[in-house]
PQR file of N, CA, C, O and H, with PARSE charges and radii, in Angstrom:
ATOM      1  N   MET A   1      -4.275  -1.679  -2.396 -0.4000 1.5000
ATOM      2  CA  MET A   1      -3.750  -2.511  -1.341 -0.0000 2.0000
ATOM      3  C   MET A   1      -2.692  -1.715  -0.578  0.5500 1.7000
ATOM      4  O   MET A   1      -1.883  -1.001  -1.171 -0.5500 1.4000
ATOM      5  N   VAL A   2      -2.713  -1.849   0.712 -0.4000 1.5000
ATOM      6  CA  VAL A   2      -1.804  -1.114   1.578 -0.0000 2.0000
ATOM      7  C   VAL A   2      -1.055  -2.102   2.452  0.5500 1.7000
ATOM      8  O   VAL A   2      -1.669  -3.001   3.027 -0.5500 1.4000
ATOM      9  H   VAL A   2      -3.370  -2.429   1.194  0.4000 1.0000
ATOM     10  N   ASP A   3       0.283  -1.955   2.566 -0.4000 1.5000
ATOM     11  CA  ASP A   3       1.040  -2.834   3.438 -0.0000 2.0000
ATOM     12  C   ASP A   3       1.354  -2.162   4.774  0.5500 1.7000
ATOM     13  O   ASP A   3       2.198  -2.643   5.529 -0.5500 1.4000
ATOM     14  H   ASP A   3       0.781  -1.225   2.098  0.4000 1.0000
ATOM     15  N   ASN A   4       0.683  -1.062   5.062 -0.4000 1.5000
ATOM     16  CA  ASN A   4       0.901  -0.318   6.289 -0.0000 2.0000
ATOM     17  C   ASN A   4      -0.376  -0.370   7.128  0.5500 1.7000
ATOM     18  O   ASN A   4      -1.341   0.342   6.852 -0.5500 1.4000
ATOM     19  H   ASN A   4      -0.003  -0.671   4.449  0.4000 1.0000
ATOM     20  N   GLN A   5      -0.367  -1.221   8.155 -0.4000 1.5000
ATOM     21  CA  GLN A   5      -1.565  -1.380   8.980 -0.0000 2.0000
ATOM     22  C   GLN A   5      -1.885  -0.111   9.754  0.5500 1.7000
ATOM     23  O   GLN A   5      -3.049   0.153  10.052 -0.5500 1.4000
ATOM     24  H   GLN A   5       0.418  -1.799   8.380  0.4000 1.0000
ATOM     25  N   ALA A   6      -0.864   0.681  10.084 -0.4000 1.5000
ATOM     26  CA  ALA A   6      -1.116   1.947  10.776 -0.0000 2.0000
ATOM     27  C   ALA A   6      -1.904   2.897   9.882  0.5500 1.7000
ATOM     28  O   ALA A   6      -2.782   3.612  10.365 -0.5500 1.4000
ATOM     29  H   ALA A   6       0.082   0.466   9.842  0.4000 1.0000
ATOM     30  N   ALA A   7      -1.603   2.913   8.592 -0.4000 1.5000
ATOM     31  CA  ALA A   7      -2.338   3.778   7.658 -0.0000 2.0000
ATOM     32  C   ALA A   7      -3.807   3.396   7.613  0.5500 1.7000
ATOM     33  O   ALA A   7      -4.677   4.265   7.561 -0.5500 1.4000
ATOM     34  H   ALA A   7      -0.890   2.332   8.200  0.4000 1.0000
ATOM     35  N   ILE A   8      -4.085   2.105   7.634 -0.4000 1.5000
ATOM     36  CA  ILE A   8      -5.472   1.645   7.620 -0.0000 2.0000
ATOM     37  C   ILE A   8      -6.168   2.030   8.922  0.5500 1.7000
ATOM     38  O   ILE A   8      -7.308   2.493   8.903 -0.5500 1.4000
ATOM     39  H   ILE A   8      -3.379   1.398   7.677  0.4000 1.0000
ATOM     40  N   ALA A   9      -5.486   1.840  10.053 -0.4000 1.5000
ATOM     41  CA  ALA A   9      -6.078   2.179  11.354 -0.0000 2.0000
ATOM     42  C   ALA A   9      -6.377   3.669  11.450  0.5500 1.7000
ATOM     43  O   ALA A   9      -7.438   4.060  11.936 -0.5500 1.4000
ATOM     44  H   ALA A   9      -4.560   1.464  10.069  0.4000 1.0000
ATOM     45  N   ILE A  10      -5.449   4.501  10.990 -0.4000 1.5000
ATOM     46  CA  ILE A  10      -5.648   5.952  11.041 -0.0000 2.0000
ATOM     47  C   ILE A  10      -6.809   6.370  10.151  0.5500 1.7000
ATOM     48  O   ILE A  10      -7.587   7.253  10.512 -0.5500 1.4000
ATOM     49  H   ILE A  10      -4.587   4.184  10.594  0.4000 1.0000
ATOM     50  N   SER A  11      -6.924   5.737   8.988 -0.4000 1.5000
ATOM     51  CA  SER A  11      -8.002   6.121   8.077 -0.0000 2.0000
ATOM     52  C   SER A  11      -9.371   5.774   8.643  0.5500 1.7000
ATOM     53  O   SER A  11     -10.364   6.416   8.301 -0.5500 1.4000
ATOM     54  H   SER A  11      -6.291   5.020   8.694  0.4000 1.0000
ATOM     55  N   LYS A  12      -9.431   4.762   9.508 -0.4000 1.5000
ATOM     56  CA  LYS A  12     -10.712   4.335  10.076 -0.0000 2.0000
ATOM     57  C   LYS A  12     -11.036   5.016  11.400  0.5500 1.7000
ATOM     58  O   LYS A  12     -12.195   5.033  11.813 -0.5500 1.4000
ATOM     59  H   LYS A  12      -8.624   4.241   9.786  0.4000 1.0000
ATOM     60  N   ASN A  13     -10.026   5.582  12.076 -0.4000 1.5000
ATOM     61  CA  ASN A  13     -10.240   6.142  13.402 -0.0000 2.0000
ATOM     62  C   ASN A  13      -9.599   7.523  13.510  0.5500 1.7000
ATOM     63  O   ASN A  13      -8.441   7.618  13.918 -0.5500 1.4000
ATOM     64  H   ASN A  13      -9.084   5.568  11.740  0.4000 1.0000
ATOM     65  N   PRO A  14     -10.305   8.595  13.160 -0.5600 1.5000
ATOM     66  CA  PRO A  14      -9.738   9.938  13.194  0.2800 2.0000
ATOM     67  C   PRO A  14      -9.267  10.384  14.572  0.5500 1.7000
ATOM     68  O   PRO A  14      -8.386  11.239  14.660 -0.5500 1.4000
ATOM     69  N   VAL A  15      -9.819   9.842  15.642 -0.4000 1.5000
ATOM     70  CA  VAL A  15      -9.419  10.216  16.998 -0.0000 2.0000
ATOM     71  C   VAL A  15      -7.969   9.830  17.244  0.5500 1.7000
ATOM     72  O   VAL A  15      -7.284  10.468  18.043 -0.5500 1.4000
ATOM     73  H   VAL A  15     -10.536   9.148  15.571  0.4000 1.0000
ATOM     74  N   PHE A  16      -7.504   8.813  16.579 -0.4000 1.5000
ATOM     75  CA  PHE A  16      -6.151   8.296  16.727 -0.0000 2.0000
ATOM     76  C   PHE A  16      -5.101   9.294  16.249  0.5500 1.7000
ATOM     77  O   PHE A  16      -3.924   9.130  16.570 -0.5500 1.4000
ATOM     78  H   PHE A  16      -8.061   8.294  15.929  0.4000 1.0000
ATOM     79  N   HIS A  17      -5.488  10.329  15.489 -0.4000 1.5000
ATOM     80  CA  HIS A  17      -4.541  11.244  14.876 -0.0000 2.0000
ATOM     81  C   HIS A  17      -3.757  12.104  15.855  0.5500 1.7000
ATOM     82  O   HIS A  17      -2.675  12.572  15.500 -0.5500 1.4000
ATOM     83  H   HIS A  17      -6.445  10.461  15.229  0.4000 1.0000
ATOM     84  N   GLY A  18      -4.243  12.334  17.058 -0.4000 1.5000
ATOM     85  CA  GLY A  18      -3.541  13.183  18.004 -0.0000 2.0000
ATOM     86  C   GLY A  18      -2.144  12.702  18.325  0.5500 1.7000
ATOM     87  O   GLY A  18      -1.272  13.515  18.634 -0.5500 1.4000
ATOM     88  H   GLY A  18      -5.121  11.954  17.346  0.4000 1.0000
ATOM     89  N   LYS A  19      -1.910  11.421  18.262 -0.4000 1.5000
ATOM     90  CA  LYS A  19      -0.600  10.855  18.596 -0.0000 2.0000
ATOM     91  C   LYS A  19       0.220  10.516  17.356  0.5500 1.7000
ATOM     92  O   LYS A  19       1.264   9.872  17.465 -0.5500 1.4000
ATOM     93  H   LYS A  19      -2.618  10.761  18.010  0.4000 1.0000
ATOM     94  N   THR A  20      -0.227  10.931  16.203 -0.4000 1.5000
ATOM     95  CA  THR A  20       0.435  10.513  14.969 -0.0000 2.0000
ATOM     96  C   THR A  20       0.840  11.696  14.101  0.5500 1.7000
ATOM     97  O   THR A  20       0.690  11.646  12.881 -0.5500 1.4000
ATOM     98  H   THR A  20      -1.075  11.454  16.115  0.4000 1.0000
ATOM     99  N   LYS A  21       1.343  12.746  14.708 -0.4000 1.5000
ATOM    100  CA  LYS A  21       1.705  13.934  13.945 -0.0000 2.0000
ATOM    101  C   LYS A  21       2.834  13.667  12.952  0.5500 1.7000
ATOM    102  O   LYS A  21       2.990  14.403  11.977 -0.5500 1.4000
ATOM    103  H   LYS A  21       1.465  12.786  15.699  0.4000 1.0000
ATOM    104  N   HIS A  22       3.613  12.628  13.192 -0.4000 1.5000
ATOM    105  CA  HIS A  22       4.738  12.332  12.309 -0.0000 2.0000
ATOM    106  C   HIS A  22       4.314  11.641  11.014  0.5500 1.7000
ATOM    107  O   HIS A  22       5.135  11.487  10.110 -0.5500 1.4000
ATOM    108  H   HIS A  22       3.486  12.030  13.984  0.4000 1.0000
ATOM    109  N   PHE A  23       3.066  11.228  10.906 -0.4000 1.5000
ATOM    110  CA  PHE A  23       2.604  10.576   9.682 -0.0000 2.0000
ATOM    111  C   PHE A  23       2.479  11.596   8.558  0.5500 1.7000
ATOM    112  O   PHE A  23       2.179  12.766   8.798 -0.5500 1.4000
ATOM    113  H   PHE A  23       2.399  11.353  11.641  0.4000 1.0000
ATOM    114  N   SER A  24       2.708  11.152   7.357 -0.4000 1.5000
ATOM    115  CA  SER A  24       2.735  12.061   6.210 -0.0000 2.0000
ATOM    116  C   SER A  24       1.332  12.430   5.728  0.5500 1.7000
ATOM    117  O   SER A  24       0.332  11.836   6.131 -0.5500 1.4000
ATOM    118  H   SER A  24       2.951  10.202   7.162  0.4000 1.0000
ATOM    119  N   ILE A  25       1.300  13.408   4.872 -0.4000 1.5000
ATOM    120  CA  ILE A  25       0.057  13.880   4.262 -0.0000 2.0000
ATOM    121  C   ILE A  25      -0.643  12.742   3.521  0.5500 1.7000
ATOM    122  O   ILE A  25      -1.871  12.714   3.434 -0.5500 1.4000
ATOM    123  H   ILE A  25       2.112  13.890   4.544  0.4000 1.0000
ATOM    124  N   LYS A  26       0.143  11.806   2.989 -0.4000 1.5000
ATOM    125  CA  LYS A  26      -0.417  10.681   2.233 -0.0000 2.0000
ATOM    126  C   LYS A  26      -1.465   9.936   3.058  0.5500 1.7000
ATOM    127  O   LYS A  26      -2.496   9.531   2.522 -0.5500 1.4000
ATOM    128  H   LYS A  26       1.140  11.828   3.060  0.4000 1.0000
ATOM    129  N   LEU A  27      -1.216   9.753   4.343 -0.4000 1.5000
ATOM    130  CA  LEU A  27      -2.151   9.012   5.182 -0.0000 2.0000
ATOM    131  C   LEU A  27      -3.451   9.778   5.389  0.5500 1.7000
ATOM    132  O   LEU A  27      -4.523   9.178   5.465 -0.5500 1.4000
ATOM    133  H   LEU A  27      -0.379  10.083   4.779  0.4000 1.0000
ATOM    134  N   PHE A  28      -3.358  11.086   5.478 -0.4000 1.5000
ATOM    135  CA  PHE A  28      -4.567  11.888   5.622 -0.0000 2.0000
ATOM    136  C   PHE A  28      -5.375  11.874   4.321  0.5500 1.7000
ATOM    137  O   PHE A  28      -6.606  11.877   4.342 -0.5500 1.4000
ATOM    138  H   PHE A  28      -2.486  11.573   5.415  0.4000 1.0000
ATOM    139  N   PHE A  29      -4.665  11.859   3.196 -0.4000 1.5000
ATOM    140  CA  PHE A  29      -5.338  11.730   1.901 -0.0000 2.0000
ATOM    141  C   PHE A  29      -6.081  10.400   1.835  0.5500 1.7000
ATOM    142  O   PHE A  29      -7.229  10.353   1.395 -0.5500 1.4000
ATOM    143  H   PHE A  29      -3.665  11.857   3.179  0.4000 1.0000
ATOM    144  N   LEU A  30      -5.429   9.315   2.272 -0.4000 1.5000
ATOM    145  CA  LEU A  30      -6.074   7.999   2.277 -0.0000 2.0000
ATOM    146  C   LEU A  30      -7.334   8.010   3.130  0.5500 1.7000
ATOM    147  O   LEU A  30      -8.350   7.426   2.752 -0.5500 1.4000
ATOM    148  H   LEU A  30      -4.496   9.354   2.629  0.4000 1.0000
ATOM    149  N   ARG A  31      -7.268   8.670   4.276 -0.4000 1.5000
ATOM    150  CA  ARG A  31      -8.442   8.751   5.146 -0.0000 2.0000
ATOM    151  C   ARG A  31      -9.599   9.442   4.439  0.5500 1.7000
ATOM    152  O   ARG A  31     -10.742   8.988   4.503 -0.5500 1.4000
ATOM    153  H   ARG A  31      -6.443   9.144   4.583  0.4000 1.0000
ATOM    154  N   ASP A  32      -9.290  10.539   3.767 -0.4000 1.5000
ATOM    155  CA  ASP A  32     -10.343  11.307   3.091 -0.0000 2.0000
ATOM    156  C   ASP A  32     -10.988  10.529   1.950  0.5500 1.7000
ATOM    157  O   ASP A  32     -12.212  10.522   1.822 -0.5500 1.4000
ATOM    158  H   ASP A  32      -8.362  10.908   3.714  0.4000 1.0000
ATOM    159  N   VAL A  33     -10.178   9.873   1.120 -0.4000 1.5000
ATOM    160  CA  VAL A  33     -10.769   9.148  -0.011 -0.0000 2.0000
ATOM    161  C   VAL A  33     -11.513   7.902   0.447  0.5500 1.7000
ATOM    162  O   VAL A  33     -12.466   7.475  -0.205 -0.5500 1.4000
ATOM    163  H   VAL A  33      -9.183   9.878   1.225  0.4000 1.0000
ATOM    164  N   GLN A  34     -11.086   7.312   1.567 -0.4000 1.5000
ATOM    165  CA  GLN A  34     -11.831   6.166   2.095 -0.0000 2.0000
ATOM    166  C   GLN A  34     -13.166   6.636   2.674  0.5500 1.7000
ATOM    167  O   GLN A  34     -14.200   6.001   2.468 -0.5500 1.4000
ATOM    168  H   GLN A  34     -10.312   7.659   2.097  0.4000 1.0000
ATOM    169  N   LYS A  35     -13.130   7.749   3.397 -0.4000 1.5000
ATOM    170  CA  LYS A  35     -14.352   8.289   3.990 -0.0000 2.0000
ATOM    171  C   LYS A  35     -15.376   8.652   2.914  0.5500 1.7000
ATOM    172  O   LYS A  35     -16.578   8.470   3.105 -0.5500 1.4000
ATOM    173  H   LYS A  35     -12.290   8.265   3.564  0.4000 1.0000
ATOM    174  N   ASP A  36     -14.889   9.167   1.781 -0.4000 1.5000
ATOM    175  CA  ASP A  36     -15.772   9.534   0.667 -0.0000 2.0000
ATOM    176  C   ASP A  36     -16.270   8.323  -0.108  0.5500 1.7000
ATOM    177  O   ASP A  36     -17.146   8.452  -0.963 -0.5500 1.4000
ATOM    178  H   ASP A  36     -13.913   9.315   1.626  0.4000 1.0000
ATOM    179  N   GLY A  37     -15.720   7.142   0.183 -0.4000 1.5000
ATOM    180  CA  GLY A  37     -16.135   5.927  -0.509 -0.0000 2.0000
ATOM    181  C   GLY A  37     -15.453   5.719  -1.850  0.5500 1.7000
ATOM    182  O   GLY A  37     -15.863   4.858  -2.627 -0.5500 1.4000
ATOM    183  H   GLY A  37     -15.009   7.037   0.877  0.4000 1.0000
ATOM    184  N   ASP A  38     -14.407   6.505  -2.131 -0.4000 1.5000
ATOM    185  CA  ASP A  38     -13.694   6.375  -3.402 -0.0000 2.0000
ATOM    186  C   ASP A  38     -12.804   5.135  -3.440  0.5500 1.7000
ATOM    187  O   ASP A  38     -12.584   4.559  -4.505 -0.5500 1.4000
ATOM    188  H   ASP A  38     -14.073   7.205  -1.500  0.4000 1.0000
ATOM    189  N   VAL A  39     -12.292   4.724  -2.279 -0.4000 1.5000
ATOM    190  CA  VAL A  39     -11.437   3.537  -2.196 -0.0000 2.0000
ATOM    191  C   VAL A  39     -11.799   2.735  -0.957  0.5500 1.7000
ATOM    192  O   VAL A  39     -12.408   3.249  -0.019 -0.5500 1.4000
ATOM    193  H   VAL A  39     -12.471   5.192  -1.413  0.4000 1.0000
ATOM    194  N   CYS A  40     -11.416   1.479  -0.971 -0.4000 1.5000
ATOM    195  CA  CYS A  40     -11.559   0.607   0.193 -0.0000 2.0000
ATOM    196  C   CYS A  40     -10.170   0.066   0.500  0.5500 1.7000
ATOM    197  O   CYS A  40      -9.605  -0.677  -0.303 -0.5500 1.4000
ATOM    198  H   CYS A  40     -10.921   1.061  -1.733  0.4000 1.0000
ATOM    199  N   LEU A  41      -9.613   0.429   1.650 -0.4000 1.5000
ATOM    200  CA  LEU A  41      -8.264   0.001   1.997 -0.0000 2.0000
ATOM    201  C   LEU A  41      -8.281  -1.424   2.531  0.5500 1.7000
ATOM    202  O   LEU A  41      -9.060  -1.757   3.424 -0.5500 1.4000
ATOM    203  H   LEU A  41     -10.072   1.033   2.302  0.4000 1.0000
ATOM    204  N   LYS A  42      -7.417  -2.254   1.976 -0.4000 1.5000
ATOM    205  CA  LYS A  42      -7.272  -3.633   2.425 -0.0000 2.0000
ATOM    206  C   LYS A  42      -5.805  -3.903   2.663  0.5500 1.7000
ATOM    207  O   LYS A  42      -4.946  -3.429   1.920 -0.5500 1.4000
ATOM    208  H   LYS A  42      -6.784  -1.984   1.251  0.4000 1.0000
ATOM    209  N   TYR A  43      -5.519  -4.666   3.702 -0.4000 1.5000
ATOM    210  CA  TYR A  43      -4.140  -4.995   4.025 -0.0000 2.0000
ATOM    211  C   TYR A  43      -3.585  -5.994   3.020  0.5500 1.7000
ATOM    212  O   TYR A  43      -4.266  -6.939   2.621 -0.5500 1.4000
ATOM    213  H   TYR A  43      -6.217  -5.051   4.307  0.4000 1.0000
ATOM    214  N   CYS A  44      -2.357  -5.772   2.625 -0.4000 1.5000
ATOM    215  CA  CYS A  44      -1.647  -6.675   1.714 -0.0000 2.0000
ATOM    216  C   CYS A  44      -0.240  -6.848   2.270  0.5500 1.7000
ATOM    217  O   CYS A  44       0.475  -5.866   2.468 -0.5500 1.4000
ATOM    218  H   CYS A  44      -1.804  -5.004   2.949  0.4000 1.0000
ATOM    219  N   LYS A  45       0.160  -8.088   2.523 -0.4000 1.5000
ATOM    220  CA  LYS A  45       1.496  -8.339   3.062 -0.0000 2.0000
ATOM    221  C   LYS A  45       2.552  -7.752   2.130  0.5500 1.7000
ATOM    222  O   LYS A  45       2.366  -7.712   0.913 -0.5500 1.4000
ATOM    223  H   LYS A  45      -0.421  -8.886   2.363  0.4000 1.0000
ATOM    224  N   THR A  46       3.651  -7.303   2.708 -0.4000 1.5000
ATOM    225  CA  THR A  46       4.731  -6.709   1.931 -0.0000 2.0000
ATOM    226  C   THR A  46       5.199  -7.641   0.825  0.5500 1.7000
ATOM    227  O   THR A  46       5.457  -7.194  -0.293 -0.5500 1.4000
ATOM    228  H   THR A  46       3.802  -7.336   3.696  0.4000 1.0000
ATOM    229  N   GLU A  47       5.311  -8.924   1.120 -0.4000 1.5000
ATOM    230  CA  GLU A  47       5.814  -9.863   0.107 -0.0000 2.0000
ATOM    231  C   GLU A  47       4.829 -10.082  -1.042  0.5500 1.7000
ATOM    232  O   GLU A  47       5.200 -10.643  -2.072 -0.5500 1.4000
ATOM    233  H   GLU A  47       5.101  -9.287   2.028  0.4000 1.0000
ATOM    234  N   ASP A  48       3.586  -9.648  -0.878 -0.4000 1.5000
ATOM    235  CA  ASP A  48       2.584  -9.795  -1.936 -0.0000 2.0000
ATOM    236  C   ASP A  48       2.362  -8.509  -2.735  0.5500 1.7000
ATOM    237  O   ASP A  48       1.497  -8.472  -3.610 -0.5500 1.4000
ATOM    238  H   ASP A  48       3.284  -9.192  -0.040  0.4000 1.0000
ATOM    239  N   GLN A  49       3.122  -7.466  -2.449 -0.4000 1.5000
ATOM    240  CA  GLN A  49       2.946  -6.180  -3.128 -0.0000 2.0000
ATOM    241  C   GLN A  49       3.482  -6.242  -4.555  0.5500 1.7000
ATOM    242  O   GLN A  49       4.694  -6.233  -4.766 -0.5500 1.4000
ATOM    243  H   GLN A  49       3.824  -7.496  -1.738  0.4000 1.0000
ATOM    244  N   LEU A  50       2.595  -6.305  -5.515 -0.4000 1.5000
ATOM    245  CA  LEU A  50       3.007  -6.356  -6.913 -0.0000 2.0000
ATOM    246  C   LEU A  50       3.677  -5.057  -7.360  0.5500 1.7000
ATOM    247  O   LEU A  50       4.494  -5.067  -8.280 -0.5500 1.4000
ATOM    248  H   LEU A  50       1.610  -6.312  -5.343  0.4000 1.0000
ATOM    249  N   SER A  51       3.342  -3.955  -6.725 -0.4000 1.5000
ATOM    250  CA  SER A  51       3.905  -2.668  -7.143 -0.0000 2.0000
ATOM    251  C   SER A  51       5.403  -2.571  -6.878  0.5500 1.7000
ATOM    252  O   SER A  51       6.059  -1.682  -7.421 -0.5500 1.4000
ATOM    253  H   SER A  51       2.678  -3.946  -5.977  0.4000 1.0000
ATOM    254  N   ASP A  52       5.962  -3.463  -6.056 -0.4000 1.5000
ATOM    255  CA  ASP A  52       7.399  -3.434  -5.789 -0.0000 2.0000
ATOM    256  C   ASP A  52       8.214  -3.530  -7.072  0.5500 1.7000
ATOM    257  O   ASP A  52       9.309  -2.973  -7.157 -0.5500 1.4000
ATOM    258  H   ASP A  52       5.429  -4.185  -5.615  0.4000 1.0000
ATOM    259  N   ILE A  53       7.692  -4.225  -8.058 -0.4000 1.5000
ATOM    260  CA  ILE A  53       8.414  -4.390  -9.321 -0.0000 2.0000
ATOM    261  C   ILE A  53       8.649  -3.038  -9.994  0.5500 1.7000
ATOM    262  O   ILE A  53       9.601  -2.888 -10.760 -0.5500 1.4000
ATOM    263  H   ILE A  53       6.802  -4.677  -7.988  0.4000 1.0000
ATOM    264  N   PHE A  54       7.796  -2.059  -9.717 -0.4000 1.5000
ATOM    265  CA  PHE A  54       7.919  -0.735 -10.325 -0.0000 2.0000
ATOM    266  C   PHE A  54       8.677   0.256  -9.447  0.5500 1.7000
ATOM    267  O   PHE A  54       9.088   1.313  -9.927 -0.5500 1.4000
ATOM    268  H   PHE A  54       7.022  -2.181  -9.095  0.4000 1.0000
ATOM    269  N   THR A  55       8.869  -0.070  -8.166 -0.4000 1.5000
ATOM    270  CA  THR A  55       9.405   0.926  -7.239 -0.0000 2.0000
ATOM    271  C   THR A  55      10.714   0.542  -6.570  0.5500 1.7000
ATOM    272  O   THR A  55      11.323   1.384  -5.910 -0.5500 1.4000
ATOM    273  H   THR A  55       8.535  -0.928  -7.776  0.4000 1.0000
ATOM    274  N   LYS A  56      11.170  -0.699  -6.712 -0.4000 1.5000
ATOM    275  CA  LYS A  56      12.362  -1.144  -5.990 -0.0000 2.0000
ATOM    276  C   LYS A  56      13.280  -1.960  -6.890  0.5500 1.7000
ATOM    277  O   LYS A  56      12.843  -2.583  -7.858 -0.5500 1.4000
ATOM    278  H   LYS A  56      10.675  -1.384  -7.248  0.4000 1.0000
ATOM    279  N   ALA A  57      14.570  -1.938  -6.543 -0.4000 1.5000
ATOM    280  CA  ALA A  57      15.511  -2.862  -7.168 -0.0000 2.0000
ATOM    281  C   ALA A  57      15.304  -4.206  -6.476  0.5500 1.7000
ATOM    282  O   ALA A  57      15.359  -4.291  -5.250 -0.5500 1.4000
ATOM    283  H   ALA A  57      14.925  -1.431  -5.757  0.4000 1.0000
ATOM    284  N   LEU A  58      15.069  -5.248  -7.255 -0.4000 1.5000
ATOM    285  CA  LEU A  58      14.734  -6.552  -6.690 -0.0000 2.0000
ATOM    286  C   LEU A  58      15.727  -7.609  -7.147  0.5500 1.7000
ATOM    287  O   LEU A  58      16.306  -7.503  -8.228 -0.5500 1.4000
ATOM    288  H   LEU A  58      15.025  -5.179  -8.251  0.4000 1.0000
ATOM    289  N   PRO A  59      15.924  -8.641  -6.309 -0.5600 1.5000
ATOM    290  CA  PRO A  59      16.711  -9.784  -6.769  0.2800 2.0000
ATOM    291  C   PRO A  59      16.005 -10.436  -7.961  0.5500 1.7000
ATOM    292  O   PRO A  59      14.789 -10.316  -8.112 -0.5500 1.4000
ATOM    293  N   LYS A  60      16.774 -11.122  -8.797 -0.4000 1.5000
ATOM    294  CA  LYS A  60      16.237 -11.696 -10.028 -0.0000 2.0000
ATOM    295  C   LYS A  60      15.023 -12.591  -9.777  0.5500 1.7000
ATOM    296  O   LYS A  60      14.021 -12.481 -10.484 -0.5500 1.4000
ATOM    297  H   LYS A  60      17.761 -11.219  -8.673  0.4000 1.0000
ATOM    298  N   GLY A  61      15.101 -13.473  -8.781 -0.4000 1.5000
ATOM    299  CA  GLY A  61      13.992 -14.389  -8.500 -0.0000 2.0000
ATOM    300  C   GLY A  61      12.710 -13.662  -8.119  0.5500 1.7000
ATOM    301  O   GLY A  61      11.628 -14.021  -8.582 -0.5500 1.4000
ATOM    302  H   GLY A  61      15.914 -13.562  -8.207  0.4000 1.0000
ATOM    303  N   ARG A  62      12.831 -12.654  -7.285 -0.4000 1.5000
ATOM    304  CA  ARG A  62      11.664 -11.865  -6.855 -0.0000 2.0000
ATOM    305  C   ARG A  62      11.068 -11.105  -8.046  0.5500 1.7000
ATOM    306  O   ARG A  62       9.851 -11.054  -8.226 -0.5500 1.4000
ATOM    307  H   ARG A  62      13.710 -12.363  -6.909  0.4000 1.0000
ATOM    308  N   PHE A  63      11.955 -10.518  -8.851 -0.4000 1.5000
ATOM    309  CA  PHE A  63      11.510  -9.794 -10.041 -0.0000 2.0000
ATOM    310  C   PHE A  63      10.729 -10.714 -10.973  0.5500 1.7000
ATOM    311  O   PHE A  63       9.653 -10.356 -11.452 -0.5500 1.4000
ATOM    312  H   PHE A  63      12.944 -10.560  -8.706  0.4000 1.0000
ATOM    313  N   GLU A  64      11.273 -11.893 -11.226 -0.4000 1.5000
ATOM    314  CA  GLU A  64      10.610 -12.835 -12.132 -0.0000 2.0000
ATOM    315  C   GLU A  64       9.270 -13.305 -11.580  0.5500 1.7000
ATOM    316  O   GLU A  64       8.315 -13.473 -12.338 -0.5500 1.4000
ATOM    317  H   GLU A  64      12.147 -12.184 -10.838  0.4000 1.0000
ATOM    318  N   LEU A  65       9.186 -13.520 -10.267 -0.4000 1.5000
ATOM    319  CA  LEU A  65       7.923 -13.929  -9.644 -0.0000 2.0000
ATOM    320  C   LEU A  65       6.854 -12.850  -9.814  0.5500 1.7000
ATOM    321  O   LEU A  65       5.729 -13.143 -10.219 -0.5500 1.4000
ATOM    322  H   LEU A  65       9.962 -13.383  -9.651  0.4000 1.0000
ATOM    323  N   LEU A  66       7.207 -11.613  -9.506 -0.4000 1.5000
ATOM    324  CA  LEU A  66       6.242 -10.515  -9.629 -0.0000 2.0000
ATOM    325  C   LEU A  66       5.860 -10.276 -11.087  0.5500 1.7000
ATOM    326  O   LEU A  66       4.702  -9.995 -11.396 -0.5500 1.4000
ATOM    327  H   LEU A  66       8.122 -11.375  -9.178  0.4000 1.0000
ATOM    328  N   ARG A  67       6.840 -10.390 -11.973 -0.4000 1.5000
ATOM    329  CA  ARG A  67       6.555 -10.232 -13.403 -0.0000 2.0000
ATOM    330  C   ARG A  67       5.558 -11.290 -13.873  0.5500 1.7000
ATOM    331  O   ARG A  67       4.651 -10.999 -14.653 -0.5500 1.4000
ATOM    332  H   ARG A  67       7.780 -10.619 -11.721  0.4000 1.0000
ATOM    333  N   GLU A  68       5.738 -12.512 -13.393 -0.4000 1.5000
ATOM    334  CA  GLU A  68       4.818 -13.599 -13.752 -0.0000 2.0000
ATOM    335  C   GLU A  68       3.412 -13.327 -13.216  0.5500 1.7000
ATOM    336  O   GLU A  68       2.424 -13.551 -13.915 -0.5500 1.4000
ATOM    337  H   GLU A  68       6.475 -12.748 -12.759  0.4000 1.0000
ATOM    338  N   LYS A  69       3.324 -12.839 -11.961 -0.4000 1.5000
ATOM    339  CA  LYS A  69       2.015 -12.535 -11.373 -0.0000 2.0000
ATOM    340  C   LYS A  69       1.288 -11.435 -12.144  0.5500 1.7000
ATOM    341  O   LYS A  69       0.059 -11.412 -12.193 -0.5500 1.4000
ATOM    342  H   LYS A  69       4.127 -12.656 -11.394  0.4000 1.0000
ATOM    343  N   LEU A  70       2.051 -10.529 -12.741 -0.4000 1.5000
ATOM    344  CA  LEU A  70       1.457  -9.451 -13.537 -0.0000 2.0000
ATOM    345  C   LEU A  70       1.094  -9.907 -14.948  0.5500 1.7000
ATOM    346  O   LEU A  70       0.432  -9.184 -15.692 -0.5500 1.4000
ATOM    347  H   LEU A  70       3.050 -10.548 -12.701  0.4000 1.0000
ATOM    348  N   GLY A  71       1.534 -11.116 -15.311 -0.4000 1.5000
ATOM    349  CA  GLY A  71       1.225 -11.635 -16.642 -0.0000 2.0000
ATOM    350  C   GLY A  71       2.106 -11.063 -17.733  0.5500 1.7000
ATOM    351  O   GLY A  71       1.695 -10.992 -18.891 -0.5500 1.4000
ATOM    352  H   GLY A  71       2.072 -11.704 -14.707  0.4000 1.0000
ATOM    353  N   ILE A  72       3.319 -10.652 -17.374 -0.4000 1.5000
ATOM    354  CA  ILE A  72       4.254 -10.071 -18.334 -0.0000 2.0000
ATOM    355  C   ILE A  72       5.307 -11.120 -18.673  0.5500 1.7000
ATOM    356  O   ILE A  72       5.790 -11.831 -17.793 -0.5500 1.4000
ATOM    357  H   ILE A  72       3.653 -10.710 -16.433  0.4000 1.0000
ATOM    358  N   SER A  73       5.658 -11.213 -19.954 -0.4000 1.5000
ATOM    359  CA  SER A  73       6.681 -12.180 -20.358 -0.0000 2.0000
ATOM    360  C   SER A  73       7.805 -11.485 -21.119  0.5500 1.7000
ATOM    361  O   SER A  73       7.696 -10.314 -21.485 -0.5500 1.4000
ATOM    362  H   SER A  73       5.266 -10.635 -20.669  0.4000 1.0000
ATOM    363  N   ASN A  74       8.885 -12.226 -21.349 -0.4000 1.5000
ATOM    364  CA  ASN A  74      10.027 -11.692 -22.097 -0.0000 2.0000
ATOM    365  C   ASN A  74       9.727 -11.536 -23.576  0.5500 1.7000
ATOM    366  O   ASN A  74      10.411 -10.773 -24.258 -0.5500 1.4000
ATOM    367  H   ASN A  74       8.974 -13.177 -21.052  0.4000 1.0000
ATOM    368  N   TYR A  75       8.753 -12.216 -24.080 -0.4000 1.5000
ATOM    369  CA  TYR A  75       8.558 -12.315 -25.526 -0.0000 2.0000
ATOM    370  C   TYR A  75       7.473 -11.406 -26.016  0.5500 1.7000
ATOM    371  O   TYR A  75       7.188 -11.373 -27.214 -0.5500 1.4000
ATOM    372  H   TYR A  75       8.197 -12.836 -23.526  0.4000 1.0000
TER
END
């Protein structure tokens, strides 16, 4: 899941790259693996990104919500 719509657009339209030199290598990697059929990029709203629990400091409520969605408990 990707929360960057520009990354999805670039991966689907290589002609668009001429104006996007500032994009990182990661986006070009995404384009290649999508083109090869290894992955299918789908948009996921930022607030629905479960991976945030592993990559960001979160307020307690947000942390608990994401932890619950992952099926992880305190016990």
